Backbone as numpy.savetxt, mean C-alpha at the origin, in Angstrom:
# Nx Ny Nz CAx CAy CAz Cx Cy Cz
-22.91 5.12 -9.60 -22.44 6.24 -9.69 -21.09 6.72 -8.23
-21.73 6.38 -7.26 -21.33 6.92 -5.84 -20.20 5.98 -5.55
-19.97 4.52 -5.83 -19.30 4.10 -5.60 -17.72 4.37 -6.43
-18.10 4.26 -7.81 -16.82 5.05 -8.62 -16.30 6.48 -8.32
-17.29 6.99 -7.83 -16.71 8.34 -7.68 -15.71 7.95 -6.20
-16.54 7.00 -5.31 -15.74 6.74 -4.00 -14.35 6.24 -4.06
-13.86 5.57 -4.96 -13.04 4.48 -5.65 -12.09 5.89 -5.71
-12.19 6.54 -6.98 -11.34 7.41 -7.46 -10.99 8.74 -6.87
-11.79 8.89 -5.38 -11.34 9.85 -4.74 -10.16 9.44 -3.70
-10.30 7.99 -3.40 -9.34 7.08 -2.88 -8.35 6.93 -3.11
-8.36 7.01 -4.98 -7.17 6.73 -5.49 -6.61 8.10 -5.49
-6.88 9.20 -5.74 -6.05 10.12 -5.32 -5.78 10.82 -4.02
-6.26 10.23 -2.91 -5.39 10.22 -1.43 -4.54 9.02 -1.81
-4.92 7.98 -2.31 -3.79 7.20 -2.43 -2.30 7.66 -2.87
-2.91 8.19 -4.30 -1.48 8.78 -4.88 -0.80 9.82 -4.00
-0.92 11.12 -2.92 -1.31 11.51 -2.44 0.06 11.00 -1.63
-0.54 9.85 -0.52 0.27 9.29 0.11 1.67 8.73 -0.76
1.55 8.55 -2.05 3.07 7.94 -2.68 3.84 9.24 -2.75
3.44 9.88 -2.84 4.18 10.99 -3.41 5.23 11.24 -2.21
4.84 11.06 -1.03 4.94 11.51 0.22 6.10 10.16 0.33
5.68 9.19 0.03 6.64 8.03 0.66 7.66 8.12 -0.52
7.34 8.51 -1.60 8.72 8.35 -2.58 9.95 9.47 -2.23
9.43 10.65 -1.53 9.98 11.74 -1.24 10.96 10.80 0.31
10.38 10.05 0.73 10.96 9.36 2.16 11.87 8.15 1.80
11.65 8.00 0.81 12.51 6.74 0.07 14.00 6.93 -0.38
14.05 8.31 -0.95 15.01 8.52 -1.59 16.39 8.96 -0.65
16.29 9.13 0.71 16.86 9.10 1.72 17.98 7.86 1.81
19.14 7.82 2.35 19.94 6.56 2.62 20.02 6.46 3.97
20.13 7.58 4.83 20.40 7.75 6.20 19.16 7.88 6.86
18.78 7.38 7.96 17.34 8.07 8.54 17.65 8.14 10.31
17.42 9.41 10.44 17.65 9.66 12.38 16.32 8.65 12.46
16.09 8.48 13.88 14.94 7.64 14.64 13.85 8.21 14.06
13.34 9.50 14.26 12.29 10.08 14.02 12.16 10.27 12.21
13.03 10.19 11.90 12.83 9.85 10.22 12.38 8.34 9.98
13.08 7.47 10.47 12.69 6.16 10.26 11.28 5.94 10.56
10.86 6.41 11.60 9.47 6.06 12.16 8.67 6.76 11.21
9.11 8.02 10.78 8.17 8.71 9.52 7.98 7.89 8.43
8.92 7.30 8.11 8.76 6.66 6.61 8.24 5.16 6.95
8.21 4.75 8.12 7.22 3.22 8.40 6.00 3.88 8.53
5.70 4.64 8.99 4.40 5.45 9.25 3.78 5.84 7.67
4.33 6.52 6.80 3.94 6.61 5.57 3.77 5.64 4.81
4.74 4.34 4.78 4.27 3.39 4.23 3.25 2.69 4.55
2.97 2.58 5.97 1.38 2.01 6.54 0.40 2.68 5.93
0.46 4.05 6.04 -1.14 4.86 5.69 -1.07 4.69 3.82
0.40 4.51 3.20 0.00 4.18 1.74 -0.60 2.95 1.39
-0.35 1.79 2.68 -0.55 0.48 2.17 -1.68 0.40 2.69
-2.30 1.03 3.84 -4.06 1.08 3.94 -5.13 1.55 3.10
-4.41 3.02 2.32 -4.92 3.31 1.13 -4.95 2.14 0.34
-4.00 1.61 -0.17 -3.85 0.82 -1.20 -5.10 -0.38 -1.37
-5.25 -1.04 0.17 -6.18 -1.97 0.05 -7.36 -1.45 -0.06
-7.75 -0.14 0.80 -8.86 0.34 0.71 -9.32 1.13 -0.77
-8.25 1.64 -1.63 -8.74 1.92 -3.05 -9.29 1.05 -3.82
-8.67 -0.39 -3.32 -8.80 -1.52 -4.29 -9.81 -2.19 -4.02
-10.27 -2.43 -2.62 -11.55 -2.69 -2.16 -12.88 -1.66 -2.57
-12.66 -0.43 -2.57 -13.84 0.42 -3.18 -14.03 0.05 -4.58
-13.14 0.04 -5.39 -12.58 -0.14 -7.01 -13.72 -1.46 -7.29
-13.38 -2.49 -6.29 -14.01 -3.92 -6.35 -15.33 -3.75 -6.02
-15.83 -3.43 -4.98 -16.93 -2.90 -4.74 -17.67 -2.57 -6.23
-17.03 -1.60 -6.52 -17.63 -0.53 -7.85 -17.75 -1.62 -8.87
-17.06 -2.80 -9.16 -17.21 -3.59 -10.40 -18.33 -4.92 -9.79
-18.55 -4.59 -8.53 -19.96 -5.82 -8.31 -19.25 -6.61 -6.96
-18.07 -6.93 -6.84 -17.58 -7.68 -6.02 -17.47 -7.56 -4.51
-18.13 -8.49 -3.85 -18.24 -8.55 -2.42 -16.69 -8.63 -1.60
-16.25 -7.50 -0.94 -15.17 -8.10 -0.16 -15.04 -7.00 0.78
-14.74 -7.30 2.18 -14.83 -6.87 3.21 -13.43 -6.29 4.06
-12.57 -7.37 4.22 -11.41 -7.37 4.64 -10.27 -7.09 3.91
-8.96 -6.74 4.42 -7.90 -6.67 3.55 -7.26 -7.80 2.90
-7.53 -9.20 3.64 -7.02 -10.43 2.78 -8.22 -10.52 1.40
-9.39 -10.52 2.08 -10.22 -10.69 0.40 -10.11 -9.94 -0.30
-9.88 -8.52 -0.12 -9.66 -7.65 -0.99 -8.17 -7.74 -1.86
-7.28 -7.91 -1.19 -6.19 -8.53 -1.93 -6.25 -9.90 -2.94
-6.90 -10.78 -2.41 -7.13 -11.69 -2.77 -7.74 -11.76 -3.90
-9.22 -11.01 -3.92 -9.88 -10.82 -5.38 -8.99 -9.90 -6.31
-8.26 -9.17 -5.66 -7.49 -7.96 -6.81 -6.72 -9.10 -7.65
-5.84 -10.01 -6.85 -5.15 -11.17 -7.50 -5.78 -11.53 -8.47
-6.93 -12.35 -8.10 -7.82 -13.12 -8.96 -8.23 -12.16 -10.47
-8.45 -11.14 -10.55 -8.73 -10.33 -11.41 -7.86 -9.34 -12.27
-6.52 -9.55 -11.60 -5.47 -9.52 -12.47 -5.09 -7.84 -12.15
-5.62 -7.29 -11.42 -5.63 -6.10 -10.37 -3.70 -5.88 -10.08
-3.51 -6.81 -9.16 -2.38 -6.86 -8.65 -2.06 -8.20 -9.11
-0.39 -7.96 -9.25 0.25 -9.21 -9.55 0.76 -10.18 -8.57
1.02 -10.07 -7.49 1.93 -11.01 -6.45 1.24 -10.81 -5.69
-0.26 -11.82 -5.37 -1.07 -12.06 -4.47 -0.33 -12.27 -3.09
0.78 -13.32 -3.15 1.55 -13.85 -2.09 2.35 -12.84 -1.38
2.96 -11.60 -2.25 3.72 -10.71 -1.35 2.73 -9.37 -0.92
1.58 -9.38 -1.63 0.90 -8.55 -0.90 0.10 -9.05 0.39
0.04 -9.94 0.30 -0.31 -10.57 2.02 0.62 -10.62 2.92
1.85 -11.04 2.63 3.23 -10.85 3.36 3.24 -9.32 3.94
3.07 -8.37 3.08 3.15 -6.75 2.76 2.15 -6.55 4.23
0.94 -7.27 4.09 -0.08 -7.05 4.80 0.00 -7.58 6.42
0.89 -8.80 6.86 1.13 -9.17 7.45 2.70 -8.34 8.57
3.38 -7.84 7.37 4.95 -6.95 8.01 3.95 -5.99 8.58
2.99 -5.65 8.65 2.65 -4.26 9.68 2.96 -4.54 11.20
2.75 -6.19 11.55 3.21 -6.42 12.79 4.60 -6.04 13.13
5.42 -6.58 12.32 6.81 -6.16 12.06 7.32 -4.55 12.47
6.38 -3.85 11.54 6.50 -2.37 11.70 6.05 -1.66 12.95
5.33 -2.33 13.72 4.69 -1.69 15.21 6.19 -1.74 15.93
7.43 -2.14 15.36 8.30 -2.32 16.62 9.48 -1.39 16.39
9.06 -0.18 15.59 10.06 0.70 15.13 11.00 1.40 16.65
10.79 1.03 17.70 11.91 1.24 18.76 12.86 0.07 18.60
12.84 -0.88 18.22 13.95 -1.67 18.23 14.47 -1.31 17.26
15.89 -1.09 17.14 17.00 -0.66 15.79 16.99 -1.84 14.71
17.39 -3.23 15.28 17.11 -4.05 14.60 15.89 -4.36 13.87
14.87 -4.18 14.36 13.64 -4.50 13.71 13.22 -3.66 12.85
13.40 -2.31 12.94 13.44 -0.77 12.34 14.28 -1.17 10.83
15.82 -1.37 11.40 16.67 -1.40 10.00 15.54 -2.73 8.94
15.28 -3.43 9.46 14.51 -4.77 8.91 13.12 -4.21 7.93
12.72 -3.39 8.62 11.56 -2.86 8.08 11.87 -2.12 7.21
12.36 -1.17 7.36 13.09 0.21 6.07 13.70 -1.12 4.93
14.39 -1.53 5.10 15.00 -2.65 4.01 13.57 -3.94 3.26
12.56 -3.98 4.05 11.46 -4.68 3.49 10.61 -3.38 2.54
10.21 -2.45 3.42 9.85 -1.17 2.38 10.54 -1.16 1.20
11.58 -0.73 1.32 12.52 0.13 0.22 12.78 -1.05 -1.11
12.82 -2.24 -0.24 13.18 -3.32 -1.42 12.19 -3.81 -2.26
11.30 -4.47 -1.31 9.93 -5.40 -1.35 8.54 -4.88 -1.63
8.02 -4.02 -0.64 6.98 -3.44 -0.10 6.53 -2.73 -1.40
7.27 -1.27 -1.24 6.71 0.14 -1.78 6.58 -0.17 -3.04
7.42 -1.26 -3.90 7.51 -1.34 -5.46 5.95 -1.84 -5.82
5.59 -2.78 -4.81 3.67 -3.21 -4.87 3.22 -2.19 -5.06
3.19 -0.91 -4.54 2.65 0.36 -4.15 2.52 1.13 -5.40
3.74 1.23 -6.03 3.58 2.07 -7.18 3.29 1.52 -8.37
3.53 -0.02 -8.00 2.95 -0.83 -9.28 1.65 -0.64 -9.56
1.04 -0.78 -8.33 -0.60 -0.43 -8.02 -1.02 0.86 -9.11
-0.61 1.64 -8.30 -0.67 3.28 -8.93 -0.90 3.02 -10.28
0.32 2.53 -11.20 0.53 2.51 -12.36 -0.44 1.96 -13.01
-0.69 0.35 -12.44 -2.14 0.10 -12.93 -3.27 0.81 -13.08
-3.84 1.38 -11.82 -4.96 2.00 -11.53 -5.10 3.27 -12.68
-4.02 3.56 -12.83 -3.98 4.98 -13.86 -4.34 4.44 -15.29
-4.52 3.78 -15.41 -4.52 2.65 -16.59 -6.27 2.53 -16.52
-6.79 2.67 -15.45 -8.31 1.90 -15.61 -8.90 3.33 -16.10
-9.86 2.37 -16.69 -10.88 3.72 -17.74 -11.26 4.38 -16.84
-11.64 5.50 -17.06 -12.45 6.66 -16.33 -13.69 6.77 -16.44
């Protein structure tokens, strides 16, 4: 019972972070500070995504501990659709730490907007359909 409550609470936090991320994604031009903020919002949302999955999988009886094992199991049981892309997003966090470099930051924003944030929103939609 406690593990069910835990993943559902984490999911609520994930949804809240996605509302903030969605608002940040609406912009087309960013100041340096806004760009760093968008990247940080994505990192927070991604962290909450994999931890929500971990908590849900633990509730379902799986033994997952790391982000990679969590994403692989979530792909194996059909909770996420593109396991390889999720793993690339996980690895992308290294790129995102270089927001001081304009070229790398622009690449990070592009990846977040076009490739990685859709994964998060698809996960949110999927988890909303999970039985209560």
